[in-house]
DODO-964214 format. One line per field, with one value per residue (C-alpha): residue number from 1; residue in one letter; chain; z, x, y. Coordinates in nm, 3 decimals, decimal comma. Example, Ala and Ser with C-alpha at 12.3 -4.5 7.8 and 13.67 -1.06 7.14 Angstrom:
<nodes>
num: c(1|2)
residuo: c(a|s)
cadena: c(A|A)
z: c(0,780|0,714)
x: c(1,230|1,367)
y: c(-0,450|-0,106)
</nodes>
This chain:
<nodes>
num: c(1|2|3|4|5|6|7|8|9|10|11|12|13|14|15|16|17|18|19|20|21|22|23|24|25|26|27|28|29|30|31|32|33|34|35|36|37|38|39|40|41|42|43|44|45|46|47|48|49|50|51|52|53|54|55|56|57|58|59|60|61|62|63|64|65|66|67|68|69|70|71|72|73|74|75|76|77|78|79|80|81|82|83|84|85|86|87|88|89|90|91|92|93|94|95|96|97|98|99|100|101|102|103|104|105|106|107|108|109|110|111|112|113|114|115|116|117|118|119|120|121|122|123|124|125|126|127|128|129|130|131|132|133|134|135|136|137|138|139|140|141|142|143|144|145|146|147|148|149|150|151|152|153|154|155|156|157|158|159|160|161|162|163|164|165|166|167|168|169|170|171|172|173|174|175|176|177|178|179|180|181|182|183|184|185|186|187|188|189|190|191|192|193|194|195|196|197|198|199|200|201|202|203|204|205|206|207|208|209|210|211|212|213|214|215|216|217|218|219|220|221|222|223|224|225|226|227|228|229|230|231|232|233|234|235|236|237|238|239|240|241|242|243|244|245|246|247|248|249|250|251|252|253|254|255|256|257|258|259|260|261|262|263|264|265|266|267|268|269|270|271|272|273|274|275|276|277|278|279|280|281|282|283|284|285|286|287|288|289|290|291|292|293|294|295|296|297|298|299|300|301|302|303|304|305|306|307|308|309|310|311|312|313|314|315|316|317|318|319|320|321|322|323|324|325|326|327|328|329|330|331|332|333|334|335|336|337|338|339|340|341|342|343|344|345|346|347|348|349|350|351|352|353|354|355|356|357|358|359|360|361|362|363|364|365|366|367|368|369|370|371|372|373|374|375|376|377|378|379|380|381|382|383|384|385|386|387|388|389|390|391|392|393|394|395|396|397|398|399|400|401|402|403|404|405|406|407)
residuo: c(m|r|d|i|l|p|p|e|a|a|r|r|r|r|l|a|r|r|l|l|d|h|f|a|l|h|g|y|e|l|v|t|p|p|a|f|e|l|a|d|v|l|e|r|g|l|g|t|l|d|p|r|d|v|l|r|f|v|e|p|e|s|g|e|v|a|a|l|r|p|d|v|t|p|q|i|a|r|i|a|a|t|r|l|a|d|r|p|l|p|m|r|l|c|y|e|g|t|v|l|r|r|r|q|e|r|a|r|k|h|r|q|i|p|q|a|g|v|e|l|l|g|v|a|g|p|e|g|d|l|e|l|l|s|l|a|v|g|s|a|r|a|a|g|l|s|d|f|v|l|d|l|g|h|a|d|i|a|r|a|m|m|n|g|v|p|s|a|l|a|s|a|i|l|d|a|l|a|h|k|d|v|a|v|v|g|d|l|v|k|d|a|k|l|a|p|p|l|a|t|a|f|r|a|l|p|k|l|h|g|d|g|d|v|w|k|e|a|e|r|v|l|a|p|t|p|a|a|s|a|l|r|a|l|r|d|l|w|d|r|a|i|g|a|g|l|e|v|v|m|r|v|d|l|g|e|v|r|g|f|a|y|y|t|g|a|l|f|h|l|l|a|d|g|p|g|e|p|f|g|s|g|g|r|y|d|d|l|l|a|r|f|d|t|p|m|p|a|a|g|f|g|l|d|l|d|n|l|a|w|s|l|r|l|a|g|k|e|e|g|l|d|a|r|v|l|v|g|p|a|a|k|v|p|a|l|c|a|a|l|r|d|l|g|v|g|c|v|a|a|p|p|g|d|a|e|a|y|a|r|a|w|s|f|s|h|v|f|r|e|a|a|g|g|k|f|e|l|f|s|l|a|t|e|k|a|e|p|l|e|a|l|p|a|a|d|l|a|a|k|i|a|k|v|m|l|g)
cadena: c(A|A|A|A|A|A|A|A|A|A|A|A|A|A|A|A|A|A|A|A|A|A|A|A|A|A|A|A|A|A|A|A|A|A|A|A|A|A|A|A|A|A|A|A|A|A|A|A|A|A|A|A|A|A|A|A|A|A|A|A|A|A|A|A|A|A|A|A|A|A|A|A|A|A|A|A|A|A|A|A|A|A|A|A|A|A|A|A|A|A|A|A|A|A|A|A|A|A|A|A|A|A|A|A|A|A|A|A|A|A|A|A|A|A|A|A|A|A|A|A|A|A|A|A|A|A|A|A|A|A|A|A|A|A|A|A|A|A|A|A|A|A|A|A|A|A|A|A|A|A|A|A|A|A|A|A|A|A|A|A|A|A|A|A|A|A|A|A|A|A|A|A|A|A|A|A|A|A|A|A|A|A|A|A|A|A|A|A|A|A|A|A|A|A|A|A|A|A|A|A|A|A|A|A|A|A|A|A|A|A|A|A|A|A|A|A|A|A|A|A|A|A|A|A|A|A|A|A|A|A|A|A|A|A|A|A|A|A|A|A|A|A|A|A|A|A|A|A|A|A|A|A|A|A|A|A|A|A|A|A|A|A|A|A|A|A|A|A|A|A|A|A|A|A|A|A|A|A|A|A|A|A|A|A|A|A|A|A|A|A|A|A|A|A|A|A|A|A|A|A|A|A|A|A|A|A|A|A|A|A|A|A|A|A|A|A|A|A|A|A|A|A|A|A|A|A|A|A|A|A|A|A|A|A|A|A|A|A|A|A|A|A|A|A|A|A|A|A|A|A|A|A|A|A|A|A|A|A|A|A|A|A|A|A|A|A|A|A|A|A|A|A|A|A|A|A|A|A|A|A|A|A|A|A|A|A|A|A|A|A|A|A|A|A|A|A|A|A|A|A|A|A|A|A|A|A|A)
z: c(3,073|2,782|2,439|2,162|1,935|1,588|1,475|1,749|1,671|1,306|1,401|1,647|1,386|1,134|1,392|1,481|1,113|1,047|1,327|1,225|0,866|0,994|1,204|0,899|0,692|0,943|0,928|1,230|1,181|1,345|1,615|1,793|2,144|2,329|2,549|2,864|2,977|3,251|3,555|3,583|3,245|3,339|3,680|3,519|3,275|3,513|3,857|4,132|4,034|4,273|4,277|4,242|3,913|3,720|3,667|3,750|3,706|3,719|3,375|3,409|3,197|3,351|3,689|3,622|3,738|3,438|3,407|3,157|3,040|3,196|2,939|2,606|2,642|2,861|2,601|2,326|2,540|2,576|2,200|2,123|2,368|2,241|1,909|1,745|1,922|1,600|1,411|1,366|1,554|1,565|1,598|1,515|1,629|1,664|1,810|1,861|2,129|2,462|2,807|3,139|3,434|3,752|3,720|3,881|3,687|3,727|3,359|3,337|3,301|3,205|3,296|2,932|2,741|2,364|2,268|1,969|2,013|1,908|2,058|1,931|2,046|1,995|1,938|2,230|2,338|2,183|1,832|1,945|2,168|1,884|1,647|1,897|1,967|1,596|1,539|1,833|1,710|1,353|1,471|1,652|1,340|1,117|1,339|1,262|1,581|1,532|1,869|2,135|2,363|2,386|2,752|2,792|3,109|3,234|3,496|3,616|3,730|4,028|4,064|4,097|4,360|4,558|4,606|4,978|5,074|5,309|5,118|5,317|5,264|4,897|4,847|5,011|4,802|4,482|4,569|4,633|4,308|4,117|4,247|4,192|4,558|4,629|4,994|5,083|4,904|5,100|5,432|5,361|5,258|5,563|5,800|5,627|5,679|5,333|5,209|5,088|4,711|4,714|4,929|4,697|4,392|4,543|4,624|4,267|4,083|4,093|3,930|3,663|3,382|3,076|2,750|2,674|2,929|3,201|3,105|3,245|3,593|3,578|3,499|3,783|4,039|3,932|3,830|4,190|4,234|4,116|3,856|3,649|3,409|3,338|3,287|3,025|2,845|2,841|2,718|2,437|2,338|2,354|2,120|1,880|1,883|1,805|1,520|1,393|1,391|1,702|1,899|1,823|2,042|2,306|2,679|2,947|3,295|3,510|3,805|3,608|3,807|3,640|3,548|3,776|3,863|3,502|3,282|3,278|3,074|2,869|2,897|2,747|2,749|2,478|2,600|2,438|2,543|2,659|2,861|3,149|3,118|2,845|2,524|2,474|2,691|2,635|2,696|2,743|2,951|2,890|3,183|3,045|2,810|3,069|3,279|2,995|2,974|2,650|2,747|2,487|2,476|2,447|2,417|2,304|2,344|2,357|2,245|2,439|2,161|2,393|2,497|2,147|2,007|2,283|2,187|1,817|1,881|2,086|1,809|1,545|1,385|1,473|1,239|0,959|0,851|0,517|0,272|0,258|0,071|0,166|-0,157|-0,140|-0,319|-0,688|-0,989|-1,008|-0,646|-0,631|-0,957|-0,845|-0,510|-0,680|-0,918|-0,629|-0,433|-0,738|-0,727|-0,356|-0,231|0,071|0,032|0,141|0,035|0,251|0,473|0,461|0,636|0,680|0,488|0,602|0,972|0,929|0,751|1,030|1,300|1,132|1,014|0,641|0,458|0,169|0,068|-0,293|-0,348|-0,603|-0,690|-0,878|-1,246|-1,244|-1,166|-0,873|-0,629|-0,402|-0,069|0,153|0,526|0,598|0,372|0,362|-0,017|-0,293|-0,624|-0,909|-1,113|-1,437|-1,470|-1,618|-1,639|-1,305|-1,393|-1,527|-1,235|-0,988|-1,156|-1,119|-0,751|-0,681|-0,849|-0,633|-0,311|-0,355|-0,586)
x: c(-1,118|-0,883|-0,816|-0,746|-0,479|-0,352|-0,279|-0,460|-0,787|-0,765|-0,691|-0,983|-1,221|-1,113|-1,162|-1,511|-1,601|-1,480|-1,701|-2,008|-1,968|-1,957|-2,269|-2,445|-2,360|-2,566|-2,868|-2,796|-2,896|-2,717|-2,872|-2,700|-2,834|-2,741|-2,432|-2,639|-2,974|-3,227|-3,105|-3,448|-3,401|-3,058|-3,180|-3,467|-3,227|-2,947|-3,104|-3,006|-2,678|-2,391|-2,337|-1,965|-2,018|-2,172|-2,132|-2,461|-2,584|-2,908|-3,040|-3,097|-3,413|-3,618|-3,449|-3,430|-3,131|-2,935|-2,627|-2,354|-2,430|-2,239|-2,397|-2,578|-2,814|-3,076|-3,090|-3,149|-3,427|-3,588|-3,566|-3,713|-4,001|-4,088|-3,953|-3,946|-4,246|-4,449|-4,179|-4,221|-3,994|-3,719|-3,516|-3,147|-2,976|-2,611|-2,429|-2,091|-2,011|-1,851|-1,967|-1,831|-1,763|-1,566|-1,217|-1,244|-1,034|-0,657|-0,600|-0,843|-0,674|-0,972|-1,335|-1,410|-1,465|-1,528|-1,764|-1,933|-2,209|-2,538|-2,879|-3,103|-3,461|-3,749|-3,555|-3,576|-3,376|-3,079|-3,146|-3,090|-2,796|-2,625|-2,675|-2,501|-2,216|-2,149|-2,165|-1,932|-1,672|-1,707|-1,667|-1,342|-1,212|-1,331|-1,133|-0,822|-0,795|-0,749|-0,618|-0,886|-1,118|-1,497|-1,575|-1,932|-2,142|-2,501|-2,638|-2,904|-2,650|-2,537|-2,877|-3,067|-2,823|-2,865|-3,240|-3,305|-2,952|-2,955|-2,872|-2,558|-2,417|-2,519|-2,333|-2,020|-2,033|-2,077|-1,775|-1,565|-1,686|-1,594|-1,238|-1,232|-1,140|-1,200|-1,092|-1,326|-1,620|-1,553|-1,542|-1,865|-2,049|-1,925|-2,044|-2,384|-2,450|-2,605|-2,746|-2,464|-2,545|-2,562|-2,251|-2,057|-2,174|-2,075|-1,727|-1,690|-1,810|-1,481|-1,304|-1,562|-1,401|-1,205|-1,274|-1,531|-1,381|-1,559|-1,904|-1,878|-1,781|-2,030|-2,320|-2,221|-2,197|-2,486|-2,748|-2,883|-2,911|-3,152|-2,887|-2,950|-3,194|-2,960|-2,673|-2,873|-2,957|-2,593|-2,480|-2,736|-2,599|-2,242|-2,335|-2,508|-2,203|-1,973|-2,202|-2,165|-1,785|-1,697|-1,527|-1,173|-1,221|-1,463|-1,426|-1,690|-1,696|-1,981|-1,879|-1,899|-2,095|-1,999|-2,325|-2,514|-2,780|-2,826|-2,824|-3,106|-2,951|-2,642|-2,360|-2,014|-1,685|-1,422|-1,063|-0,722|-0,367|-0,306|-0,579|-0,613|-0,992|-1,249|-1,248|-1,610|-1,902|-2,263|-2,552|-2,926|-3,128|-3,491|-3,617|-3,484|-3,763|-4,031|-3,885|-3,986|-4,337|-4,256|-4,168|-3,977|-3,670|-3,344|-2,974|-2,667|-2,298|-2,054|-1,691|-1,447|-1,251|-0,962|-0,913|-0,969|-0,712|-0,469|-0,504|-0,470|-0,154|-0,001|-0,087|0,075|-0,264|-0,306|-0,523|-0,320|-0,341|-0,451|-0,172|-0,116|0,147|0,313|0,379|0,708|0,799|0,760|0,586|0,209|0,155|-0,214|-0,292|-0,106|-0,287|-0,623|-0,545|-0,431|-0,749|-0,958|-0,788|-0,864|-0,512|-0,491|-0,232|-0,128|0,145|0,455|0,529|0,873|1,149|1,224|0,945|1,046|1,044|0,702|0,569|0,687|0,538|0,196|0,181|0,214|0,312|0,501|0,678|0,681|0,987|1,233|1,536|1,856|1,846|1,503|1,333|1,114|1,086|0,824|0,983|0,820|0,864|0,786|1,052|1,294|1,310|1,251|1,073|1,205|0,939|0,958|0,834|0,486|0,164|-0,018|-0,285|-0,032|0,204|-0,083|-0,173|0,188|0,198|-0,139|-0,025|0,288|0,105|-0,214|-0,096)
y: c(0,657|0,708|0,842|0,591|0,737|0,655|0,390|0,191|0,369|0,264|-0,097|-0,099|0,039|-0,226|-0,502|-0,378|-0,349|-0,702|-0,836|-0,634|-0,754|-1,114|-1,059|-0,913|-1,222|-1,421|-1,190|-0,969|-0,605|-0,314|-0,098|0,191|0,258|0,579|0,601|0,653|0,521|0,584|0,393|0,228|0,060|-0,073|-0,192|-0,381|-0,541|-0,627|-0,635|-0,391|-0,230|-0,182|0,198|0,135|-0,046|0,244|0,616|0,787|1,143|1,341|1,430|1,806|1,846|1,564|1,524|1,148|0,946|0,823|0,605|0,545|0,194|-0,098|-0,332|-0,292|-0,591|-0,412|-0,136|-0,392|-0,541|-0,197|-0,137|-0,481|-0,429|-0,080|0,045|-0,300|-0,455|-0,476|-0,670|-1,046|-1,283|-1,382|-1,062|-1,075|-0,757|-0,658|-0,359|-0,200|0,056|0,135|0,024|0,145|-0,081|-0,088|-0,236|-0,580|-0,829|-0,839|-0,766|-0,476|-0,137|0,076|0,123|0,200|-0,127|-0,134|-0,415|-0,573|-0,828|-0,980|-1,054|-1,334|-1,279|-1,521|-1,846|-2,088|-2,388|-2,562|-2,431|-2,074|-2,172|-2,354|-2,060|-1,832|-2,073|-2,114|-1,739|-1,667|-1,916|-1,790|-1,430|-1,507|-1,677|-1,392|-1,156|-1,364|-1,572|-1,946|-2,066|-2,017|-2,213|-2,215|-2,284|-2,413|-2,420|-2,402|-2,163|-2,410|-2,669|-2,461|-2,292|-2,620|-2,742|-2,420|-2,466|-2,498|-2,391|-2,088|-1,768|-1,683|-2,033|-2,032|-1,703|-1,842|-2,161|-1,959|-1,747|-2,057|-2,216|-1,900|-1,936|-2,315|-2,350|-2,719|-2,695|-2,409|-2,572|-2,892|-2,707|-2,518|-2,832|-3,018|-2,744|-2,730|-3,102|-3,141|-3,472|-3,702|-3,692|-3,311|-3,274|-3,505|-3,309|-2,972|-3,106|-3,234|-2,923|-2,726|-3,022|-3,097|-2,903|-3,004|-3,185|-3,454|-3,691|-3,491|-3,615|-3,966|-3,846|-3,559|-3,789|-4,022|-3,742|-3,516|-3,774|-3,808|-3,428|-3,156|-3,058|-3,371|-3,202|-2,907|-3,151|-3,342|-3,016|-2,913|-3,254|-3,229|-2,888|-3,024|-3,310|-3,071|-2,842|-3,134|-3,226|-2,867|-2,901|-2,698|-2,976|-2,857|-2,549|-2,679|-2,733|-2,779|-2,623|-2,754|-2,538|-2,213|-1,954|-1,624|-1,453|-1,695|-1,436|-1,326|-1,636|-1,890|-2,170|-2,246|-1,994|-1,974|-1,789|-1,747|-1,753|-1,714|-1,635|-1,281|-1,108|-1,356|-1,325|-1,401|-1,199|-1,299|-1,412|-1,496|-1,729|-1,762|-1,513|-1,601|-1,391|-1,062|-0,951|-1,031|-0,750|-0,520|-0,674|-0,858|-1,215|-1,412|-1,635|-1,441|-1,512|-1,325|-1,262|-0,973|-0,955|-0,736|-0,563|-0,475|-0,836|-0,970|-0,726|-0,831|-1,198|-1,118|-0,916|-1,198|-1,446|-1,224|-1,157|-0,790|-0,585|-0,427|-0,066|0,072|0,143|0,522|0,717|1,044|1,232|1,417|1,739|1,671|1,815|1,803|1,690|1,797|1,618|1,306|1,300|1,341|1,053|0,830|0,899|0,813|0,471|0,427|0,504|0,733|1,006|1,354|1,595|1,582|1,882|2,047|1,855|1,486|1,310|0,962|1,056|1,220|0,911|0,681|0,901|0,903|0,540|0,592|0,275|0,441|0,760|0,880|1,094|1,225|1,014|1,090|1,175|1,336|1,008|0,906|0,616|0,463|0,378|0,111|0,171|-0,194|-0,347|-0,051|-0,095|0,157|0,087|0,308|0,488|0,681|1,039|0,995|1,195|1,208|0,950|0,699|0,753|0,706|0,377|0,255|0,356|0,191|-0,131|-0,148|-0,062|-0,263|-0,541)
</nodes>
C-alpha cells in the first residue's frame, strides 16, 4: 500500500480524467462501485479466490465476510444484474478506481493498482470485440502513447485442445504455455501419448505468435484439431480489426493462456516499453452475467494506470501539470490572486523566504515577483527566463500574466 504524493497524484488524476473523457466520447457512462464487496459476489464473478490474492475481513454489522476488491468487473456484473436490470441493452459502463492484488509479476511493486476500464454488456460476437479493441487502442492513443502493441489471442484455442486431457497434465501444459517453454511442452506431450495432430499442435503453440505471417502456419497446424473453430473466429476478428485500421499495432499470440479460466473468447493485451507486463488487458467473458442470474454477452478491458504512466514517462509523454503561479510580495496580492483565479490560473501568495525554492518544491510553474525599478517579472521555472511586466491594476496585470502562462 502507498501514498501518492504531489505532483504524481496530479498527473495520475489527469491521466484518469483523460481516459474517462475518451470513454464518454464513445457512449460509456461512469459508475463508481464500493472499495470492498461481499466475498460471495467476488467469488461468483472470479471463481474461487486464492486467499493470498485478496485482503478479507468480517464486516462487523452483518458478520459477512467481505474483501477489498481484486477486480472491478464482478462489481459491474452485480450492478448490471440488480440496480440496472430494468435498463435496455446494450449497457456501456466505465469505471476508475483501485484494486488490490498479490504482487506476482516481476515489475509489480505494490498491491494497490489504480485502474480505469470499460464493460460492454449485451453485444455478442465480433461486433462487440471489435468495438472494444478499437476503444482500447484509441484510449492508449488518447493518453498520449503512440508506440505500443495490441496482442490478440483466443481462450478457446487452448481450451478446446485441453478437452479430454487429464486435469493434472492440462495444468502443467498451461503453465508451460504461459512461460512459452517449448521444451517442457514437448516433454509433457510426449509423456501423455496424445494423438499426433494434437501433439503437433501443442508443440507449435508456444511459437505461434507474431504478425500476420503466423496465420498460414497456424491454419496448417490447428486445422485438424478441436481448436479450428476458435482459430477461424480469431482470424475473422483479426481481419475486421485490420479493416478498422488497427494493423499497425497488432500482433497475434495463439498460445496465450493468461486469463484462461476467465475468458470465453477473444482476449487481448496492450504492451509498451517499460513495465515488463501489459498496461491493459481485456476480452470476452460471456459466462460472467449468468453467475448473477442475468445471462448476456459481456466483454471489457482494464488499463493499469501505473503501467500506462510508466510507459508514457519512458516515451517522453508523461502527463503535464497545470500552470500555477506563486505570487511574491507585492502590492495588492489578494486582489491579484482573485483576478488570476477568475481567469482560471491557479495561484497562491508566497510565504516569507525563498519564493523560488518554495515554488520548485511544490511544483509551481511560475513565480510572480518584484524586479528592479518598481517593476515586476514573471519567472518561468521550466525555461529559467523572466518576462518583465509593468505595474498595472490587478485585473490588467492578471490578464497579462494569464496570457504569458496560458498563451
